[in-house]
N, C-alpha and C positions, 0 to 999 in steps of 0.2 A: 133393888131399893131405888125408885125414883127421886130425880131432883126437883129441889123444888124451886129449879127453872124452868124445870120443861112444860112444853105448852104442846097445844094439841093440833094436829093439825089445818084445824078449822080455825082456829088465830090465826087472824095478818097481821098484826101490830105486833113490835114487840116490847118491852118493858124495860129504861133509864138500866136496871139491872142486868138483861140480857144485853144490853148493847156494853154496855161492861166486860160485861167477859169476853167478849167478843174482841172487843179492844186488847182487850190484858194478852191474849193469847193469839192477835194479829201481831203485837208486839214482839213479842219472839219471834215470829218465824221474821218478819220484819228485819229482827237484827242478826239471826243469820246472816239470813242473805245477803244484810249492807257491810256485819262485817268480811264475808266472804270479796267483797264486791275493792272493798276500799287497802285490800290488805295487796292485791294486784298493781295497783297502779303505785301504791308506796316502797314497791320493793327497790329498786333501784336506790332509794334513803339511805333505807335501809342497811342497804348491805354496803353503801358507804361512809353514814356515819358507825355501824360496827366492825366497819371492815370486814365482813364474811366474802368468800367467792361467792360465784354463783352454785355451787354442786354443794355450799350451808344455808346456800337463799332458799334453794327451790323448795327447803327443808319446813321456812317459814308458812309454808301452803301444805306445803303433804304431813307434814304435823296435824293439822289440822282435819286436813281431809283422814287422816288415820284415826285422831280418836272418833271421832263422828261416824264413818261408813265401819269403821272394825263396830262399833258399841252400841248401834242404834240395833240388831234384835235383840239384845237386852233390857235396850232399856224401852220399847215398845212391851217386854214381858214381863220387867219390873215395875209398867202403871197399870199392869191391870191384877198384881197379884200384892202391890202394897199400895195402892189406894194413884190417882190418877191427880186426883190436887199436891199429893205431898210426892210426889215426885218431881212432878213438874215446879214447886215451888223454890226444894231445895235446887233443883238442878241451876234452876235460873240465879238463885241467888250464888252459887258458884259460879255462871256464865260472868257475873258482876266483878266478884274481886278479881278471878282472871284478867277480865280485861284493864281491869288498876295496874294489877302486878302487868300485864306485857306492858305497858307505859311510861312505866318504871324503870325497868331493870334495862342493864347494860353491857350486854352479853350475848351474843348469838345463843349459846345454848339452853340462857335462859327466857330467851323471847320461843323457840322452839317447846320449852316444856309448858308457858304460858299456853301458848296454841294447841296444846295435842287438850289441854284442860279444858280449855276453851271448847276443842272439838267434840270432845270425852261429854261437859254439859247440857249440848248443842244436840249429842245423841237422846237424852232423853227427855228433856222441852217437846223434841219436836215430836215423837208417838204420845206425848202425855199430851200436849195442845190437841193433834187433830181427834184421840178417842176423847177428851173434854165435850170437845165439839160432836160428833157425832151420838155419841149418848147427850148429849143440853138439849139438843133442837129435833126435834122428832125425825123421821125418815122419808124426804116428800119433800116438796119445797122449800120449807123452814131447813132442812137441814142442806139445802142444793143453794140456796144462796146465801148462808151463812159460809159452807164452803166455798161455796166463787168468792169470795171480798176474805177469808183467811186465806189463800190461797194463791190470790194478784198481791198479797202485800208481799211474800216471796221477791215477785219479779218487778212490783215498787221500789224494793229494800235495793235489790241488787244496780237496778236503775240511779236510785239516786244517792249510793253507794259511791259507784265512778263520780256522780259531779261530787259527793260531799269531800274523797280523797283527792281530787284537783284541786281543789279551796284551800283544805287542810294541812298537804306536805308542801306546798307552799311555804306556811310557817312553821309545822315540824312534821315527822309522822307521826310523832308521837300519841300527835291528836289523833290519828287515826286511829290511836288500841285506845284508847281515851275514851272518846263520844259513846262507843255502846257502854261502861261504867251505869253513868248517872240514867239511861231510857230505862236500862234493867234492873237498877234501882227503882225508880217511880211505879214499874209495874209489878216488881215483887208485891208492894206494901196494896200495889189497888187487887192485886190478886187474893192474897189475902184475906183484904174483905167480899171479893167480893167470888171467887171461885166457889163452883160448887165442890160440898165433903160428894166422897164418891166409895162406897165399902171397898175393903181388901176382898180377895178371889177368897174362899172356903172351899176348903175342897180336901181329902184325903190323901191327893197324887205332891205334893209334894214342892219343892220351886224348881227340880229339873237344871241340877250343878251338874252336872257331865255335860248336856244339850249347854245349857247355857257360855260353858265353857268350852268345848268344841263350835259351837257359830262362835265365838269371838276372836279364837285364834281362829280361823276360819277366813273372816271375813278382813280381821289385821293381817294378813300376813296375805290374803289374794290382792287388797292395796298395796301392802308393802310392795310385793312383788312387780305388779302393771304401775307404780309408781317407779320403782329402779327399774325396770326393763330396761326404760329408752339409755342409759349412761349405762348397763354390764351389757347390752346388749340379748334380742329377744333369741339368740337357737346359745347361748351361752350356755356353761352346766350350772351355773347357777342358777336362774331365771327359768331355766328349763327342770332343775331339780326340788325349785319353790311351788312351780307348777303342780308337779308331782303330788307333792303336799299338803298342795289346797285342794286336790280331786280326795288325797288320799282320810285328810279330818271330814270331806265334804261325806264321805261317801257312813262314814262314819258317824257324825252327828247324823245323819238321816238314818242308819240305822238304831238309835238312841230315840231317836221322837217318835216313830214306830212303835216300840218298846215303852214308853215312859205312861204312866198315867198324867202326866201333869207336862203334856212337851212344851217347849223353849213355842214351838212351830206347829202347831196341829196339822199336817198333810192331806188330810182329806179338804182343808179351805183350797188347794191348789189345784182339787176335780173343777170348779166353776174355771168354766169358759171363760165369760168377763173376767175373774179376779185375775187369771194367767194374761188377758190381753193388757191389766192392768199394768200389773205389772215390766211385761217386755214394751210395753208404751212410753211408761215413764223412763227405762231403759235405753232406749232410741230417744225416747225425748231431748230427753236434759245432756244425753251423752255427746247428740249432734248439736246442738245450741253452746255445749261447752268446749268443744272443737271450735266451734263457729270464731264462735268469740274470743277465745287465742287468737286466732288466725286474723282479726280482725283487728287488733291492738295492735298486735307487729307490722300489718301494713300500716296503719294509720301514723303510729308513732316515727315509725324504724325509716319506713318507706317514703311516705310520707313525708314526715318530720314535724304532724300536725304535737300540739302538746296534749299535757294529758287528757286538762280540764279540755282543750279541745273534741278528744275522743271520746274524752264522758258525757259531748255533747252531739254528740253528732249520734250515741245508743239515746240520746234520750225520746227519741217519738214515739221509738216500741215500749219503754217503760208507760210514759205519758194513757199511752191508748191504752195499757191494762190497768193502771191505772181508775182509766172515768171509765171503764166497763167494769172493775170492782164489784156493782151494785145489781149489774142487769143480768148477766151469765144465766144467775142463779134461773129466771125466769124462761134463761133460752134452751136453759139442759130439762127444764117439764116441760117443756110443746114440745121438742124435742129426741128429749134420749141422751147419752151418750156417747153411744159407736156411732154415731151419725157425724158429731161434736169431735168427737177425736181426729179421726177418718178427713174433718174439711180442715180441723186443724191443723195436720198432718201434709193434706194435698197444700196450702197454704203454707207451708214453713221450705214444705220444696221447689213451691216457685220463688222465692223469695232467695234463694237457696244458688237454685240456676240463673236469674238477673243477675245476683254478684258474682256469676263468672266472665262478666262483662268489665272487670274491672281493670283499670291500665294505671299509669305513675299520674295521670293525670288527668281522674272526674269529675266528672261536675254532680256534688253532692245531693242536688236536689233530680237528676236522672236515672243517678245508676245507686246509688247510695240510699236516700229517703225510701225511693220506695222496695227491698230490699229489709229498711227496719219497721215502715208498717205494716211488711206480710210476717214479721219474723212477729211483733208485738201482736199481731191479730190472732196469730198460730196459740198464741201463749195464754190467750185472754180467751179462747174458745177449750183448746184442751188438757191444761194442766188441772185449772177444777174440774173439769170433765173427769180426768182422769180417779183423780180423789173421789169420789162420787160413787164411781164406779167400782173403784177396788171398796168401800165401805159400807156399800148399802147390800141387805142382806142377811150381816152380820152378825152375830149375835152380841150383848153388850158390851159382856164379860171382854171378847177378844177380839174388842175393835182396838187394845194396844196393840195387841199380834198385829194383826192387820196392818195398819198405820204403820207399824215396827215394820215391816216387810218392804210399803212401798218405799219406805224415806231410802229404806238400805238400797232395791234398785234405781232411785235417785242418786246413791254416793255413787254407791259403785260403776254403773252406767257414765258417770262423772271422768272416773278416775281413769277405767278403764279404757273410753272412748279418747280419752285426753293424748292418752299416752299412748293409743294409735296413731291418733295424726302431727304426733311431736313426732311419731319414727317415720313414717313416712316424709312428713318435710323435711325433717335430716338427710335421708334417702335420699333424698334432689333437690338436696342444695348444692350450690356450685365450691367447688375448691379455691382457698386460694378468691383474693382478692378478686373482685362480680361485677356487673353492674350492676346497677340498679331493675333492670328488662331483667334479665338470667336470678333476682333472688324471689322479683316476682313470680318467672315460673316456676320457680318452687313451689310457689304456693301454692300451687292452682292444684296441684294433684291432692293436699293434702285438703282444699276445697270437697274434691272431686268425692271424697273418703267421706265428708260430711254431709254431703249429699246421696251418697250413696245408702248411711246411718238413716236419713231421712224417711227415705222411699223404703229399707228395708222395717221399720216403723209400720209404715204406709201400711204395707202387706198386709202383715200381723193383724191390725188392730183391724182393716176392712174385711175380716171374716166376721168379724160381729155384727155382719149387714145381713149373713145370709137371712133368709129365712124374719125376718127383722116387725113382719107383721104376723108372727105366727106367737105369743106365749109360748115358752117353753121354761119345761125343769130345769134350775142350774142346783148345786151342792150347793149346798152353805154352812156355815161352821156353827157348831154347838159343840156345847162340853166333853165328849170323847165320839172318839169316831162307830162311835155304832148306836149312836143317837144323832146320826147326821141324818137329815131326811128331803125329798127334794119338794119345794118349794114354787109357786109358779112368779117370774117376777118380769119386771123387765127387759128384757139384755140389751 
């Protein structure tokens, strides 16, 4: 079934309703990123007001990650099976209610519970929103432009969340929890009128309940294990056994998916080189940045003594660059293709991280910090939209939700996994007892080296897509069943 909003590749102008559809979807992406960044800055105030220990306080962040990263695969498949519009709107409504409750609760467990529910709802809005775009905008220049605007809204939301949190926390941390509620409500009302209806997938294979249970359980346990590993110890029996259980669940999941007539993830889609590079690129790109942002925030606030607002403004150039480039990146993707832009973006990010290794206890912002922020912003502007385009191109309409969920899972798992690794490296190199500021800074540097190494790994992986760049070649794209998978020439 074709949406009435679908446009042809020859059309250059978008109708007001098409713009409205995209803005509704961008609002949800903006809210996801806004919520994550605002909470990070508000954590000290939350802990002081509710009397939460540091161990309990980290679950305000981890609870969201657990709900989001653990249920993305199920969210993507649900969008295909139940209808993208329906799933998106219901989940957005749940997000608004959870935001309201999060700003009104008076205990740590209730706040953590509201955060988990928000993460759960985002696990459904993110893949549903992305698949609405890929099924509403025709593959090619129109979709590339839409995806570039959509994905840069996430980076913009993250940067603006830092600024808003710095301002709102001065009055009350509860305002940082409440702010997303009215925005989500407005987007929900607009979405009821503007979003195109999509048919539910009709087939005889059922809903793959075993695959949904195993996939969700494995992602939840993986994220939980990674979040808890620094505290429990990476070599502790609990951590090792948890990772063994994750592997066992994933093996069982793969076995079920191979035999299911209607799999949660059709494994044949991963035979495509561009698809695998997009997933691994998302894993390493966001993983390195989340670790970098964590380190830089500690450096600025704990060592330099900057305020939350001052720190937020230091990050702002990166977000501003991404926002300003939002409407232009699609044309750049059309001209140069996704592999080149992804590799260029990774290269810029690596250079930015290397420049940041020059930091000291009295940095000149314009000479040391600003160049890194601009390079990271340029990397985001080029790489993140390109990863989304590469992951969704050549995939059948009825499997767009599945691929979108898989890509968002790579993003969330990469962020949780590599943040835990960076935190463990920092902890291992932290000086014991009272230490000089220089000793603390020296303890941060190994973490920055790890962040850079993660980005270099992403660069090397994605650079393999540049081989035989001028020769069209065949890749496996998603079809309704593995037996129907065929090879078609696409631009890698």
